[in-house]
C-alpha positions as CSV (number, residue, x, y, z in Angstrom):
1,X,0.0,0.0,0.0
2,X,1.2,3.5,-0.7
3,X,1.6,5.9,2.2
4,X,-1.9,7.3,2.7
5,X,-2.4,8.7,6.1
6,X,-5.8,10.0,4.9
7,X,-5.9,12.6,2.1
8,X,-2.6,14.3,1.5
9,X,-2.1,18.0,2.2
10,X,-4.9,20.1,0.8
11,X,-3.6,22.9,-1.4
12,X,-5.6,26.1,-1.4
13,X,-6.9,27.2,-4.7
14,X,-4.8,30.3,-4.8
15,X,-1.6,28.2,-4.9
16,X,-3.0,26.0,-7.6
17,X,-4.2,28.5,-10.2
18,X,-0.9,28.8,-12.0
19,X,-0.4,25.1,-12.2
20,X,-3.9,24.3,-13.5
21,X,-3.7,27.1,-16.1
22,X,-0.5,25.5,-17.4
23,X,-2.2,22.1,-17.3
24,X,-5.1,23.4,-19.4
25,X,-2.7,24.6,-22.0
26,X,-0.8,21.4,-22.3
27,X,-3.5,18.9,-22.1
28,X,-4.4,17.7,-25.6
29,X,-7.5,15.5,-26.2
30,X,-6.5,12.2,-27.9
31,X,-9.8,11.3,-29.5
32,X,-10.8,13.6,-32.4
33,X,-8.8,16.8,-32.9
34,X,-10.3,19.6,-31.0
35,X,-12.6,17.6,-28.7
36,X,-12.8,19.5,-25.5
37,X,-14.4,18.5,-22.3
38,X,-17.5,18.5,-20.2
39,X,-19.9,15.7,-19.3
40,X,-19.3,12.4,-21.1
41,X,-17.3,9.6,-19.4
42,X,-15.2,6.6,-19.9
43,X,-15.7,3.5,-17.6
44,X,-12.9,2.9,-15.1
45,X,-10.1,0.7,-16.2
46,X,-9.5,-2.6,-14.5
47,X,-7.4,-2.1,-11.5
48,X,-4.9,-4.6,-10.2
49,X,-5.1,-5.6,-6.6
50,X,-2.8,-3.8,-4.2
51,X,-2.1,-0.1,-4.5
52,X,1.4,0.9,-5.8
53,X,4.0,2.2,-3.3
54,X,5.0,5.6,-4.7
55,X,6.8,8.7,-3.3
56,X,4.5,11.2,-1.6
57,X,3.5,14.1,-3.8
58,X,1.4,17.3,-3.1
59,X,-1.6,18.4,-5.1
60,X,0.4,21.3,-6.5
61,X,3.2,18.9,-7.7
62,X,0.7,16.5,-9.2
63,X,-1.0,19.3,-11.2
64,X,2.4,20.5,-12.4
65,X,3.1,16.9,-13.4
66,X,0.0,16.9,-15.6
67,X,0.9,20.3,-17.0
68,X,4.4,19.1,-17.8
69,X,3.4,15.9,-19.6
70,X,4.5,15.8,-23.2
71,X,3.1,12.4,-24.1
72,X,1.3,12.8,-27.4
73,X,1.5,9.3,-28.7
74,X,-0.6,6.5,-27.5
75,X,-3.1,3.8,-28.4
76,X,-5.6,2.0,-26.1
77,X,-9.1,0.9,-25.2
78,X,-11.5,3.0,-23.2
79,X,-15.0,2.2,-22.0
80,X,-17.7,4.8,-21.7
81,X,-20.3,4.6,-19.0
82,X,-22.4,7.7,-18.3
83,X,-25.4,7.8,-16.0
84,X,-27.0,11.3,-16.1
85,X,-30.3,9.9,-15.0
86,X,-31.8,10.5,-18.4
87,X,-34.3,8.4,-20.3
88,X,-33.0,6.8,-23.5
89,X,-32.1,9.3,-26.2
90,X,-33.8,7.0,-28.8
91,X,-36.5,8.8,-30.7
92,X,-35.3,12.3,-29.7
93,X,-34.0,13.2,-33.2
94,X,-36.3,16.2,-33.2
95,X,-33.9,17.9,-30.8
96,X,-31.1,17.7,-33.3
97,X,-30.6,20.7,-35.7
98,X,-31.7,20.0,-39.2
99,X,-29.4,20.6,-42.1
100,X,-26.4,20.7,-39.8
101,X,-22.9,19.6,-40.4
102,X,-22.5,16.6,-42.6
103,X,-25.5,17.4,-44.7
104,X,-27.6,14.8,-42.8
105,X,-25.0,12.0,-43.1
106,X,-25.3,9.4,-40.4
107,X,-21.5,9.4,-40.3
108,X,-21.3,13.1,-39.2
109,X,-19.4,13.3,-35.9
110,X,-21.5,16.2,-34.7
111,X,-24.5,14.0,-34.3
112,X,-23.0,10.5,-34.0
113,X,-20.8,11.3,-30.9
114,X,-23.9,12.6,-29.1
115,X,-24.7,8.9,-28.5
116,X,-21.8,8.7,-26.1
117,X,-23.8,11.0,-23.7
118,X,-25.7,8.0,-22.3
119,X,-25.1,4.4,-21.5
120,X,-22.0,2.2,-21.9
121,X,-19.7,2.2,-24.9
122,X,-16.3,0.7,-25.8
123,X,-13.8,2.9,-27.7
124,X,-10.4,2.4,-29.3
125,X,-8.3,5.5,-29.4
126,X,-4.9,6.3,-31.0
127,X,-2.9,9.5,-31.4
128,X,0.4,10.5,-32.9
129,X,0.6,14.2,-32.1
130,X,-2.1,16.8,-32.7
131,X,-2.6,16.1,-36.4
132,X,-3.0,12.3,-36.4
133,X,-5.8,10.9,-34.3
134,X,-8.4,8.1,-34.5
135,X,-11.4,7.2,-32.4
136,X,-13.5,4.1,-33.0
137,X,-16.8,3.4,-31.2
138,X,-17.4,-0.4,-31.1
139,X,-20.9,-1.9,-31.2
140,X,-21.9,-5.6,-31.2
141,X,-22.5,-5.6,-34.9
142,X,-21.0,-2.4,-36.2
143,X,-18.3,0.2,-35.8
144,X,-18.1,3.9,-36.1
145,X,-14.7,5.6,-36.6
146,X,-13.4,9.2,-36.9
147,X,-9.9,9.7,-38.3
148,X,-7.9,12.9,-38.6
149,X,-4.8,12.9,-40.7
150,X,-3.5,16.3,-41.3
151,X,-6.2,18.5,-42.9
152,X,-8.4,15.5,-43.7
153,X,-11.1,14.4,-41.3
154,X,-12.9,11.2,-42.2
155,X,-15.8,9.5,-40.4
156,X,-17.3,6.1,-41.3
157,X,-20.5,4.4,-40.0
158,X,-20.4,0.7,-40.9
159,X,-24.1,0.2,-40.0
160,X,-25.3,2.5,-42.7
161,X,-22.2,2.3,-44.9
162,X,-21.9,6.1,-45.0
163,X,-18.8,8.2,-45.1
164,X,-18.3,11.8,-44.0
165,X,-15.3,13.9,-45.1
166,X,-14.2,17.4,-44.5
167,X,-11.0,19.4,-44.7
168,X,-9.6,21.8,-42.1
169,X,-7.0,24.5,-42.2
170,X,-3.7,23.7,-40.5
171,X,-4.6,25.9,-37.5
172,X,-7.9,24.1,-37.1
173,X,-9.8,27.4,-37.0
174,X,-11.3,27.3,-40.5
175,X,-12.0,24.8,-43.2
176,X,-10.0,24.8,-46.4
177,X,-13.3,25.3,-48.2
178,X,-16.5,26.9,-47.1
179,X,-15.0,29.1,-44.4
180,X,-16.9,27.5,-41.6
181,X,-15.9,28.7,-38.1
182,X,-14.0,26.7,-35.6
183,X,-16.2,24.1,-34.0
184,X,-18.2,23.1,-37.1
185,X,-17.4,20.5,-39.9
186,X,-14.4,18.4,-39.2
187,X,-14.6,18.8,-35.5
188,X,-16.5,16.9,-32.9
189,X,-18.8,18.9,-30.6
190,X,-16.7,20.8,-28.0
191,X,-18.9,19.2,-25.2
192,X,-17.9,15.7,-26.3
193,X,-14.7,14.7,-24.5
194,X,-13.7,11.1,-25.2
195,X,-10.7,10.6,-22.9
196,X,-9.8,11.2,-19.2
197,X,-7.2,13.8,-20.3
198,X,-9.9,15.9,-21.9
199,X,-12.1,15.6,-18.8
200,X,-9.2,16.5,-16.5
201,X,-8.7,19.7,-18.4
202,X,-12.1,20.9,-17.6
203,X,-11.9,19.8,-14.0
204,X,-8.7,21.7,-13.5
205,X,-10.4,24.9,-14.8
206,X,-12.7,24.6,-11.9
207,X,-9.9,25.1,-9.4
208,X,-10.5,28.3,-7.6
209,X,-11.0,29.5,-4.0
210,X,-14.3,27.5,-3.8
211,X,-12.4,24.3,-4.4
212,X,-10.6,21.7,-2.3
213,X,-7.8,19.8,-4.0
214,X,-6.0,16.8,-2.4
215,X,-4.0,13.8,-3.3
216,X,-5.7,10.6,-2.0
217,X,-3.4,7.7,-2.3
218,X,-2.4,5.6,-5.3
219,X,-4.0,3.1,-7.7
220,X,-3.2,0.7,-10.6
221,X,-5.0,1.7,-13.8
222,X,-4.5,-0.4,-17.0
223,X,-1.4,-2.0,-15.5
224,X,0.2,1.4,-14.7
225,X,1.0,3.1,-11.4
226,X,-1.0,6.3,-10.7
227,X,-1.7,8.9,-8.1
228,X,-5.3,10.0,-7.3
229,X,-6.1,13.7,-7.5
230,X,-9.3,14.6,-5.7
231,X,-11.2,17.8,-6.5
232,X,-14.3,18.8,-4.4
233,X,-16.5,21.9,-4.1
234,X,-16.2,23.6,-0.7
235,X,-19.7,25.2,-1.2
236,X,-23.0,23.4,-0.5
237,X,-25.7,23.4,-3.2
238,X,-23.6,21.8,-6.0
239,X,-24.8,18.5,-7.6
240,X,-21.1,17.5,-7.8
241,X,-19.8,15.5,-4.9
242,X,-16.2,14.9,-5.9
243,X,-14.0,14.4,-9.0
244,X,-11.2,11.8,-8.9
245,X,-8.5,11.8,-11.5
246,X,-5.9,9.0,-11.7
247,X,-2.7,10.4,-13.0
248,X,0.1,8.2,-14.5
249,X,3.0,8.4,-12.1
250,X,5.6,8.2,-14.8
251,X,4.3,10.5,-17.6
252,X,1.6,12.6,-15.9
253,X,-1.2,11.5,-18.3
254,X,-4.7,11.3,-16.8
255,X,-5.8,7.6,-17.0
256,X,-9.1,7.6,-15.2
257,X,-11.8,10.2,-14.4
258,X,-14.7,9.7,-12.0
259,X,-17.4,12.2,-11.1
260,X,-19.5,11.3,-8.1
261,X,-22.8,13.1,-7.5
262,X,-23.4,14.9,-4.2
263,X,-26.5,12.9,-3.7
264,X,-24.6,9.6,-3.6
265,X,-25.1,6.5,-5.6
266,X,-23.2,5.3,-8.7
267,X,-20.9,7.7,-10.5
268,X,-22.4,10.1,-13.0
269,X,-19.2,9.8,-15.1
270,X,-16.8,6.9,-14.7
271,X,-13.9,7.2,-17.1
272,X,-10.7,5.3,-17.8
273,X,-8.4,3.1,-19.9
274,X,-8.6,-0.6,-19.7
275,X,-5.5,-0.9,-22.0
276,X,-3.0,1.8,-22.9
277,X,0.3,1.9,-24.7
278,X,2.4,5.0,-25.0
279,X,4.5,3.9,-27.9
280,X,4.1,5.4,-31.4
281,X,1.1,3.8,-33.3
282,X,1.6,2.4,-36.7
283,X,1.3,5.0,-39.5
284,X,-1.3,2.9,-41.2
285,X,-3.6,3.4,-38.2
286,X,-4.5,6.9,-39.6
287,X,-5.0,5.8,-43.2
288,X,-8.6,5.8,-44.6
289,X,-10.1,4.9,-47.9
290,X,-13.9,4.9,-48.4
291,X,-15.2,1.3,-48.7
292,X,-16.5,0.3,-52.1
293,X,-20.2,1.2,-52.5
294,X,-20.2,3.6,-49.5
295,X,-22.1,6.8,-49.7
296,X,-19.7,9.7,-49.3
297,X,-20.9,13.1,-48.0
298,X,-18.5,15.9,-48.6
299,X,-18.9,18.7,-46.1
300,X,-17.7,22.1,-47.5
301,X,-18.9,24.1,-44.5
302,X,-21.5,26.1,-46.3
303,X,-24.3,24.7,-44.1
304,X,-22.8,26.5,-41.1
305,X,-21.3,29.6,-42.7
306,X,-22.5,32.5,-40.5
307,X,-24.6,30.3,-38.3
308,X,-24.4,29.5,-34.7
309,X,-25.5,26.4,-32.7
310,X,-28.8,24.9,-34.0
311,X,-28.4,26.7,-37.4
312,X,-29.5,30.2,-36.2
313,X,-28.4,33.0,-38.5
314,X,-26.0,35.4,-36.8
315,X,-28.6,38.2,-36.3
316,X,-31.2,35.9,-34.9
317,X,-28.7,34.0,-32.7
318,X,-27.6,37.3,-31.1
319,X,-31.2,38.1,-30.4
320,X,-31.9,34.8,-28.7
321,X,-28.8,34.9,-26.5
322,X,-29.2,38.5,-25.4
323,X,-29.3,38.8,-21.6
324,X,-27.0,35.8,-20.8
325,X,-25.2,36.3,-17.5
326,X,-23.7,34.3,-14.7
327,X,-25.1,34.4,-11.1
328,X,-22.9,33.3,-8.2
329,X,-19.4,32.0,-8.2
330,X,-17.4,28.7,-8.4
331,X,-19.3,25.4,-8.3
332,X,-22.6,27.2,-7.6
333,X,-22.5,29.4,-10.7
334,X,-25.8,29.6,-12.5
335,X,-26.2,30.8,-16.1
336,X,-29.2,32.9,-16.8
337,X,-30.6,33.3,-20.3
338,X,-33.5,35.5,-21.2
339,X,-35.5,34.1,-24.0
340,X,-38.2,36.6,-25.1
341,X,-41.7,35.1,-24.4
342,X,-40.3,31.7,-24.0
343,X,-39.8,31.4,-27.7
344,X,-38.8,28.0,-28.8
345,X,-39.1,26.4,-25.4
346,X,-41.6,23.5,-25.3
347,X,-44.0,23.5,-22.3
348,X,-43.7,20.1,-20.7
349,X,-46.9,20.4,-18.7
350,X,-49.3,22.0,-21.2
351,X,-48.3,19.6,-24.0
352,X,-47.8,22.6,-26.3
353,X,-44.4,23.5,-27.6
354,X,-43.0,26.9,-28.5
355,X,-42.6,28.0,-32.1
356,X,-42.5,24.8,-34.2
357,X,-43.6,22.7,-31.2
358,X,-42.0,19.6,-29.9
359,X,-42.5,16.1,-31.3
360,X,-44.4,13.6,-29.2
361,X,-41.2,11.8,-28.3
362,X,-39.5,15.1,-27.3
363,X,-42.5,16.1,-25.3
364,X,-42.6,12.8,-23.4
365,X,-38.9,13.2,-22.7
366,X,-39.4,16.7,-21.3
367,X,-42.4,15.6,-19.2
368,X,-40.2,12.8,-17.6
369,X,-37.7,15.4,-16.4
370,X,-39.8,18.3,-15.3
371,X,-41.1,19.4,-11.9
372,X,-43.4,22.3,-11.6
373,X,-42.2,25.0,-9.2
374,X,-43.4,28.4,-7.9
375,X,-41.8,31.3,-6.0
376,X,-41.4,35.0,-6.0
377,X,-40.3,34.8,-9.6
378,X,-43.7,33.3,-10.6
379,X,-43.9,29.7,-11.9
380,X,-41.9,27.5,-14.1
381,X,-40.5,24.0,-14.6
382,X,-37.2,22.5,-13.3
383,X,-35.7,19.9,-15.7
384,X,-33.4,17.5,-13.8
385,X,-30.5,15.2,-14.4
386,X,-28.1,13.8,-11.9
387,X,-25.6,16.5,-12.8
388,X,-27.1,19.5,-14.6
389,X,-30.5,21.1,-13.7
390,X,-32.4,23.9,-15.4
391,X,-35.3,26.1,-14.4
392,X,-37.4,27.4,-17.3
393,X,-39.8,30.1,-16.0
394,X,-43.2,30.6,-17.7
395,X,-42.1,34.1,-18.7
396,X,-39.2,32.9,-20.7
397,X,-36.1,32.9,-18.4
398,X,-33.7,30.0,-18.1
399,X,-31.5,29.3,-15.1
400,X,-29.1,26.4,-15.5
401,X,-26.1,24.9,-13.6
402,X,-24.7,21.9,-11.8
403,X,-26.7,23.0,-8.7
404,X,-29.8,21.7,-6.8
405,X,-33.4,22.6,-7.6
406,X,-33.5,24.9,-4.5
407,X,-30.5,26.8,-5.7
408,X,-32.1,27.5,-9.0
409,X,-35.4,28.7,-7.4
410,X,-33.4,30.9,-5.0
411,X,-31.5,32.4,-7.9
412,X,-34.7,33.1,-9.8
413,X,-36.3,34.7,-6.7
414,X,-33.3,36.9,-6.1
415,X,-33.4,38.1,-9.7
416,X,-36.9,39.5,-9.3
């Protein structure tokens, strides 16, 4: 057993800020190029019995170890298991923007990787620097793969025999054709992290005076020795209980990520490698040729030129997002968005949607999540998951955050 007299020394957030900023700069996702982090997980890797005996290390030193990691080559197997407390996403296609990236191709990463937001999945990942990356999602009878090799991004869905292809500029900010902005064709959604490294980046951004950071012992992950970094909110009212990140003791790469809810029970996100190899993958790993007979969709970026999320034109998008502000600090931060007249927000309890309405499947989904609430602000509906909750008031205001229902209601009352 490693020395573990309880949690090692707690480092105050002020001493950690410099280290975590550096970490955020160096941490590079190893799935699809540009995949950032947020709420999708990878199942914990198989741990060997007996914790490794490693030298003691402080939280500050461990964060600096992550920041200093220069490992950009690896291959391995990860398993995704996410339990947000949501019903199945099946039949909720009406929530997806129409005419989005990929021209409706089932192989488009923007829609396909959303499936990782629920349930269990097995992935194979490989990376050879920032310009050569591959991610494959394995199913019982099919496989979905995204490959980046230089400017080319290919995605293939074997179930439908469809191929998606786009080209990106060398800096990743614009496509070589079509001029789409960063975050659109050729790039997975920024909220879709696919490795513990990508998730750790986001967790480190949360380190501030409202955060407790400790080192809590050692573990084996995928046959490698690792330290456990524990991040917890000091404030009450957050839905997040604790985040644990297993960090490779040799090269500083996050190997496992677990997010436990404040309410207890199984982890919301449990993420880790079951196999990992830090040697250079074969160059052929990143080769791709469309299979014979496959339907190929070429994305030139025109579908998103000048548009924001959901296909809103720039002018309309600015109108819809007017009034966005953040209430509170740290883990209890709540985003407030004013949507004039509740435009576009389906009413879960009246059965009537906003402009365009909601499909029966989407309406059923909303009803399963919503609780009617009242307060000084008036009345509204709280939509709940095990991690993110949102209050939509009847007069068109939205309050959302990783906080409890009571925290949302209190924020709405205080805003009146």
